[in-house]
Backbone as numpy.savetxt, mean C-alpha at the origin, in Angstrom:
# Nx Ny Nz CAx CAy CAz Cx Cy Cz
17.54 -12.85 -0.02 16.55 -13.10 -1.07 15.38 -12.17 -0.88
14.88 -11.92 0.43 13.63 -11.27 0.54 13.94 -9.64 0.05
14.99 -9.07 0.45 15.24 -7.70 -0.09 15.31 -7.67 -1.51
15.97 -8.65 -2.06 16.19 -8.54 -3.62 14.85 -8.42 -4.18
13.79 -9.34 -3.82 12.46 -9.31 -4.49 11.64 -8.33 -4.12
11.91 -7.52 -3.03 10.97 -6.49 -2.46 11.63 -5.06 -2.39
12.53 -4.90 -3.29 13.04 -3.39 -3.38 12.04 -2.29 -3.82
11.19 -2.69 -4.66 10.07 -1.80 -5.09 9.07 -1.72 -3.88
8.85 -2.78 -3.38 7.92 -2.69 -2.18 8.35 -1.77 -1.10
9.55 -1.86 -0.76 10.14 -0.88 0.34 10.16 0.52 -0.24
10.52 0.66 -1.60 10.37 2.02 -2.17 9.20 2.78 -2.03
8.15 1.94 -2.41 6.76 2.50 -2.32 6.25 2.62 -0.94
6.81 1.72 0.02 6.50 1.84 1.50 7.11 3.26 1.86
8.19 3.53 1.58 8.83 4.86 1.98 8.13 5.99 1.44
7.68 5.98 0.26 6.85 7.04 -0.37 5.60 7.29 0.33
4.91 6.12 0.53 3.70 6.24 1.41 3.91 6.83 2.88
4.98 6.43 3.46 5.20 6.91 4.85 5.70 8.34 4.84
6.51 8.59 3.79 6.88 10.05 3.64 5.64 10.99 3.48
4.85 10.67 2.56 3.75 11.35 2.23 2.65 11.52 3.32
2.44 10.37 3.98 1.32 10.43 5.07 1.79 10.95 6.38
3.22 10.97 6.70 3.72 11.29 7.99 4.21 12.78 7.97
4.26 13.46 6.76 4.78 14.83 6.86 3.84 15.67 7.50
4.33 16.80 8.30 3.32 17.74 8.91 2.54 18.44 7.79
1.31 18.89 8.07 0.49 19.39 7.14 1.09 20.70 6.46
1.90 21.52 7.30 2.42 22.64 6.92 3.63 22.32 5.79
4.14 21.25 5.57 5.07 20.90 4.64 4.53 20.35 3.29
3.26 20.10 3.25 2.73 19.66 2.07 2.42 20.76 1.08
2.42 20.43 -0.24 2.03 21.48 -1.17 0.35 21.43 -1.11
-0.08 22.59 -1.50 -1.50 22.84 -1.74 -2.00 22.08 -2.97
-2.90 21.26 -2.86 -3.36 20.61 -4.08 -4.78 21.09 -4.45
-4.89 21.62 -5.64 -6.03 22.33 -6.15 -7.27 21.45 -6.23
-7.13 20.28 -6.39 -8.31 19.43 -6.47 -8.23 18.26 -5.48
-9.42 18.01 -4.90 -9.45 16.88 -3.97 -9.31 15.62 -4.61
-9.61 15.44 -5.86 -9.61 14.25 -6.58 -8.16 13.87 -6.83
-7.18 14.74 -6.98 -5.81 14.38 -7.25 -5.18 13.72 -6.08
-5.55 14.15 -4.95 -4.95 13.49 -3.66 -5.50 12.15 -3.53
-6.74 11.79 -3.99 -7.24 10.46 -3.84 -6.64 9.64 -4.93
-6.48 10.15 -6.08 -5.65 9.43 -7.20 -4.31 9.02 -6.71
-3.56 9.94 -5.94 -2.28 9.60 -5.49 -2.30 8.54 -4.51
-3.21 8.56 -3.67 -3.39 7.46 -2.59 -3.66 6.12 -3.41
-4.62 6.10 -4.48 -4.90 4.92 -5.13 -3.62 4.38 -5.82
-2.91 5.26 -6.52 -1.71 5.01 -7.23 -0.63 4.29 -6.31
-0.35 5.07 -5.25 0.70 4.55 -4.37 0.34 3.19 -3.73
-0.84 3.06 -3.31 -1.33 1.84 -2.66 -1.35 0.64 -3.66
-1.74 0.99 -4.94 -1.68 0.01 -6.06 -0.16 -0.46 -6.25
0.71 0.52 -6.42 2.15 0.12 -6.66 2.75 -0.75 -5.51
2.43 -0.31 -4.26 2.93 -0.92 -3.04 2.39 -2.38 -2.97
1.07 -2.48 -3.06 0.48 -3.83 -3.05 0.80 -4.83 -4.12
0.84 -4.33 -5.18 1.18 -5.20 -6.33 2.63 -5.46 -6.22
3.47 -4.66 -5.92 4.97 -5.04 -5.79 5.22 -5.92 -4.64
4.39 -5.84 -3.58 4.49 -6.60 -2.37 4.02 -8.10 -2.76
2.87 -8.08 -3.45 2.32 -9.51 -3.89 3.40 -10.18 -4.72
3.92 -9.51 -5.63 4.99 -10.13 -6.61 6.27 -10.47 -5.75
6.72 -9.59 -4.92 7.94 -9.69 -4.14 7.80 -10.88 -3.11
6.74 -10.92 -2.47 6.44 -11.90 -1.55 6.29 -13.33 -2.04
5.75 -13.43 -3.27 5.48 -14.67 -3.92 6.76 -15.17 -4.47
7.79 -14.33 -4.91 8.96 -14.58 -5.38 10.00 -15.10 -4.42
9.99 -14.36 -3.37 10.97 -14.71 -2.41 10.83 -16.20 -1.78
11.90 -16.77 -1.36 11.68 -18.15 -0.85 12.34 -18.29 0.70
12.70 -17.14 1.09 13.30 -17.15 2.47 12.24 -17.56 3.56
10.96 -16.97 3.42 9.94 -17.14 4.25 8.84 -17.86 3.67
8.85 -19.27 3.86 7.78 -20.11 3.12 6.35 -19.72 3.17
5.95 -19.41 4.29 4.63 -19.05 4.58 4.19 -17.81 3.91
5.21 -16.81 3.81 4.98 -15.51 3.17 4.95 -15.84 1.71
5.61 -16.60 1.21 5.70 -17.21 -0.20 4.48 -17.83 -0.73
3.78 -18.60 0.11 2.59 -19.33 -0.21 1.21 -18.47 -0.01
1.34 -17.72 0.95 0.18 -16.85 1.33 0.42 -15.43 0.97
1.09 -15.14 -0.08 1.49 -13.69 -0.29 0.38 -12.68 -0.32
-0.73 -13.11 -1.14 -1.80 -12.26 -1.09 -2.57 -11.92 0.16
-2.68 -12.91 0.98 -3.40 -12.77 2.10 -2.53 -11.95 3.13
-1.16 -11.99 3.21 -0.35 -11.12 4.01 -0.52 -9.70 3.48
-0.27 -9.38 2.13 -0.31 -8.11 1.68 -1.69 -7.48 1.97
-2.82 -8.10 1.83 -4.14 -7.51 2.26 -3.99 -7.03 3.67
-3.61 -7.95 4.61 -3.51 -7.63 6.02 -2.55 -6.45 6.22
-1.31 -6.45 5.58 -0.34 -5.39 5.81 -0.87 -4.11 5.28
-1.45 -4.06 4.07 -1.83 -2.77 3.29 -3.05 -2.29 3.99
-3.98 -3.08 4.57 -4.96 -2.54 5.26 -4.60 -1.99 6.67
-3.72 -2.59 7.34 -3.12 -2.18 8.66 -2.40 -0.81 8.43
-1.63 -0.75 7.24 -0.87 0.41 7.02 -1.73 1.58 6.81
-2.87 1.41 6.09 -3.70 2.63 5.77 -4.43 3.12 6.97
-4.86 2.15 7.76 -5.60 2.58 9.04 -4.53 3.18 10.02
-3.25 2.70 10.17 -2.33 3.30 11.00 -1.86 4.54 10.79
-1.61 4.84 9.36 -1.25 6.20 8.85 -2.23 7.22 9.16
-3.54 6.85 8.86 -4.61 7.84 9.20 -4.78 8.17 10.62
-4.69 7.06 11.48 -4.60 7.32 12.92 -3.44 8.19 13.43
-2.29 7.81 12.85 -1.12 8.79 13.14 -1.22 10.29 12.66
-1.80 10.45 11.62 -2.15 11.75 11.07 -3.07 12.36 12.03
-4.04 11.85 12.55 -5.13 12.44 13.41 -4.54 12.75 14.78
-3.86 11.75 15.43 -3.44 11.90 16.70 -1.96 12.51 16.94
-1.06 12.32 16.00 0.31 12.57 16.13 0.93 13.76 15.23
0.42 13.72 13.98 1.12 14.63 12.95 0.30 15.98 13.13
1.21 17.06 13.17 0.52 18.44 13.29 -0.11 18.84 12.04
-1.28 19.43 12.11 -2.08 19.89 10.95 -2.46 18.78 9.94
-2.64 17.64 10.23 -3.10 16.49 9.45 -4.45 15.98 10.22
-5.43 15.54 9.33 -6.58 14.99 9.99 -6.80 13.57 9.46
-7.65 12.81 10.17 -8.19 11.56 9.71 -9.04 11.86 8.54
-9.00 10.87 7.55 -9.81 11.10 6.46 -10.30 9.66 5.97
-11.54 9.44 6.02 -12.02 8.13 5.74 -12.09 7.90 4.35
-11.92 8.85 3.39 -11.89 8.87 2.14 -10.57 8.50 1.69
-9.55 8.82 2.44 -8.19 8.55 2.18 -8.04 6.92 2.38
-8.62 6.33 3.36 -8.70 5.02 3.67 -9.34 4.23 2.55
-10.47 4.69 2.12 -11.22 4.04 0.93 -10.37 4.23 -0.33
-9.59 5.26 -0.68 -8.75 5.30 -1.83 -7.59 4.28 -1.65
-7.09 4.12 -0.55 -5.92 3.17 -0.23 -6.41 1.86 -0.58
-7.69 1.57 -0.08 -8.29 0.06 -0.25 -8.53 0.01 -1.62
-8.96 1.00 -2.47 -9.24 0.80 -3.73 -8.00 0.49 -4.58
-6.89 1.10 -4.13 -5.61 0.80 -4.77 -5.17 -0.63 -4.42
-5.46 -1.07 -3.36 -5.05 -2.30 -2.89 -5.92 -3.40 -3.65
-7.23 -3.26 -3.83 -8.15 -4.14 -4.53 -7.65 -4.09 -6.03
-7.39 -3.03 -6.52 -7.00 -3.06 -7.95 -5.71 -3.80 -8.22
-4.88 -3.66 -7.32 -3.55 -4.43 -7.28 -3.75 -5.82 -7.30
-4.78 -6.29 -6.37 -5.22 -7.64 -6.27 -5.74 -8.27 -7.65
-6.64 -7.44 -8.12 -7.35 -7.96 -9.42 -6.20 -8.05 -10.44
-5.28 -7.19 -10.56 -4.28 -7.09 -11.64 -3.33 -8.31 -11.32
-2.99 -8.51 -10.01 -2.09 -9.74 -9.65 -2.75 -11.12 -10.05
-4.01 -11.25 -9.77 -4.79 -12.34 -10.01 -4.91 -12.58 -11.66
-5.00 -11.34 -12.49 -5.05 -11.51 -13.83 -3.75 -11.78 -14.37
-2.66 -11.35 -13.91 -1.26 -11.63 -14.27 -0.78 -13.09 -13.94
-1.01 -13.42 -12.65 -0.66 -14.78 -12.19 -1.56 -15.97 -12.40
-2.76 -15.55 -12.25 -3.88 -16.74 -12.54 -4.20 -17.08 -11.03
-5.59 -17.32 -11.09 -6.05 -17.81 -9.66 -5.55 -19.01 -9.15
-5.22 -19.96 -10.00 -4.70 -21.23 -9.34 -3.31 -21.17 -8.80
-2.67 -20.21 -9.28 -1.16 -19.92 -8.88 -1.21 -19.10 -7.59
-2.28 -18.53 -7.21 -2.33 -17.72 -5.97 -2.96 -18.41 -4.72
-3.32 -19.61 -4.81 -3.86 -20.35 -3.67 -5.24 -20.14 -3.51
-5.96 -19.77 -4.46 -7.38 -19.57 -4.33 -8.22 -20.79 -4.87
């Protein structure tokens, strides 16, 4: 049941990991810095929103079901910091970028707002 409801979550996680963990020489040159940040926001919005929905729908892990939003916030925050640290220390020709972290967190917060709007505050455990 968990995988059934989190297919999109895993898809967007794969896209995030692919984009963040490729060596710098394999990435296309982006003409504007803002496009890079928009991509970060979009991917983390899609990942976070699909995770909130998927975690809330699944029933295999009750704690994950009832505290979906809290778990997604922790997982998405850890993911963004971990990928930036890996880029800095492990991935060739990639750098740590605080603005990437901020863009990722903006995507997560937008997903949270949209999720609360769609589901309603009382159904989310707040």
